[in-house]
N, C-alpha and C positions, 0 to 999 in steps of 0.2 A: 808425757806418757799417753799413748792413745787409749781411749776407753773402748771397751766392746760394745757393739751396738746390737739391739734387739730387733726382732722382726715387728713387734707389736707394741703399742702403748700400754704400759702397766700402771703408770702413775702419772697424773697431771695436777699441778698446783698454781693457784692464782692468789697472788698477795695484793691487798689493796683494791679489790674490784669495786669501782665506783667510790674509792676513798672510803668504804664502809665495811666491807666483808672480805674474808679469805675463802677460797674454795680448795678443799683438799680431797682429791679424788684417787683412791688407792684401789689395788686389786681390780683393775679394769679388765673385763673379760676379754680374751683373745678372740671370741667369735662374734658375740652380739652384746651390744649395751643399748638400752633404751631409756633415754632421759625423759622424765616427766615432771610436770610442776605447773603452777598457775602461770597465766600470762604476766610477763615483766619480772620473772623470777631469775632470769639469766641464762635460760637454756641455749638460746640462738647466740648469745653473746659468748658462751662457753665455747660453742662450736667455732665461732669465728676467731677466738684466741687460739685454739688448736690449730686451725688452718694458718693463721699468720705465723704462729710460733714455728711450725714445721716447714712453712714456705719461706722462712727467712725475713719475714716482713717486720718492721720495727713496731713494737707494741707502744701505743700512745699512753703517755703518763697519766693522762686524763681519764683513761679507762682502767688501767691496772698499773701498780707499782712495779711489779715484776711477775714473771711467768716462768715455769720451768717443768719439763717433763721428761719422759723416758728417752734416752738417746737411740733413735731407731735408724735403720738403713732401708726402710720400705717407703715407697711413695705414698702421699696422702692426696686424696681426691675429694673435693667437696661439691655436692650437688644441692643447690638451693632450689626451692619450690616457688616458681612464679611463672606467669604467662601474661605479662603486660607489654605493650609496646615500648621499645627502647626510647622513642621519641614519638608521643601521640601526634603531635602537630605534623611531623613528616610522615607519619603513617609507616613507620619502618617496621621491619620483622620483630616480633617479640624476642626478648633475650632467651627464652626457653627454646624457640625455633632456632636461633642462632647456635646455641649449644648443641642442638640435636644434629643439625647439618654438620657441625664441626666433627662430631664423632662418627657421623655416617659417611660423609664425602671425603675426597682426598684433600688433606690439609698441610702436606709437606712435612709433618712431624713423625710420621709412622705410627700414628695412635688412632687412626680412623678405621672403620669397617673396610672401606675400599683398599686402604694400605695393607691391612691384614689380608684380605683375599688375595692381593697381589703377590703375597708371600709364595703362593703355590707355583708361580713362574720363577721367582727368584731362588726359591729353595724347593726344588722338586722332591728332594728326598723327604720333606716333611708334608708333601701335598695331601697325602691321605689322612693324617691327623688333623690338618687344618680343614679339610672338607668334612670331617666327622664333627669337629666342633661347630662349624657352621650350620650343619644339619640340626645338632641338638639345639643350638640357639633359635633356629627357626621354628623348630617343634614347640619350644616354650613361648615364643611370641605367639604362634598360631593358636596355642591353647587359650591364650587371653583374648585373642581378636576374633575368635570364631563366633562369639556372641554377637557380633556386629557384622557377621557375614564378610569379613576381610581375611586375605591370605598374603602373607609377605612374600615377595618374589624379588628377582633381580632383573632389572630392565636390561636386556641384551644390547640395547642401542647405545646406552650412556653408562652402563656398568654401576648403576646406582640402585638403592633399595626403594621399591615402590610397593603398593598394596593393590592386589586384585579384588574387585567386588564380585563375590560369588554370584552368578546368574545375571550379571548385568549384561546389557545389549552391547555388542561390537562397538568399539570406539569410546565406550563410557565405563569400561571395566577397570581402569587404572585410576588411582588416587595418589596424589603426590604428598610429601611429607607435611607441607604447610596446609594440606586440607584435612589433616587429622585434628581430632578435638584436643584440648588442653591435657585431658587425661591420658589419651593415647600418646601423645608426644612425651609426656612425663614418664610414663612406664617404659617407652621405648628408649629414652635417654639413659634411664637408669639400667636397664638390662643390657644395653649395648656397652656402656661403660664398664660394667662388671665383666662382660664377655671379653673385652679388650684387655683385661688384666691376665688372660691367659692361664688361670689357676695359680698365679703367683701370690705370695704375701703382699697384700696391700691394705691400706686403712681408707675406708670409705666413710665419709661424713654426710650426713642427710638432715635437712632441716625441715620437719613436718612433711614427709613425702607423700602422705595421704592426701594432700590438696589435690582437688580435681579427680582423684582416683575413686573408681567405683568401689563399693564396699567389698565385693568379691575379690577384687584385685589387692585391696589393702589386706585381706585375709591370707593371701598367698605371697605377698611381697618378700618377706624375709626368706621364706622357703625357696623362691625362685632365685634370690640372690645367692643363697648358700648352694643351690644346685650348680649354678654357673661358676662360682668360685668358692669352694670350701675353705679356702685359705685367706679369704677376705675378713678383716676385722671390722665390724660395722658399729659405728656410733651414731645414733639418730635421735632426734627429738620427736614427739608426738603428741597430739591431744586426743588421738583415736584408739579406743580400746581394741578396735579390729586389727590393728597392726600387731598386737601381742596376744591375741586371743587363742592362736593354735599352738599352745605350748611354750610360749616364750615369757610367760609371766615372771619366771625366775631371773630373767635379765633386766628386770625393770630397776632403775636407779632414780629415787627421789632427789631432786636437786637440792632440796631443804636439808637433806641429810649430809650434804657435802659442805655446808656453810658453817663458818665460825665468824661471829661478830668481832669486829676490832675493838 
């Protein structure tokens, strides 16, 4: 017998975490959930388990005896917060930059900004809606980047996103994605990921998204995500009060309240 599936995660339970505790999380909000707690209490581990469970990954018995959650039919996306070289010795691109380029540039999976924009050619009947959504996305990004004098544009030569430096001399007005700061890459990755959800039901996991973000960006982060996709269920961890300062205090979940010792 097939079980009905939900759009959002309502319950998630972990038995035998680290062989010491159970985590029972019921009544998970369909819109915003903010996990808080001291370092080492299991916030990131819980996000990892949620991601692995819904991604079909095998849960290591050394980490947890068993895991179960709401049966859902919505995709789950996990944005981690880091900007370190993938291999410092080889000086390769940071993982954050790699992830950003993946959601911006053509990637063959139909999930990048480039691929979404090309839908205007493939589906001309939807061109007006696509153009309107892109304009809204640009407005949100520009509202953040105006503090540093940057404006997001589309490079007509290679059809990719770049930033123009307001008032820069000719030949110096363009800045590539890799030239952005860690915080700029981080916010652009988050907003582009949510934009590409196309207002559909999605679950977005974020681990300490405030890392590298300016305080004013932290203040607006949840608001911006909800503007781009009001149907996105957000589950995040944070150590920053600025993330929930603007009316999201009732969405805070203390991880110690979920714990039952074995």
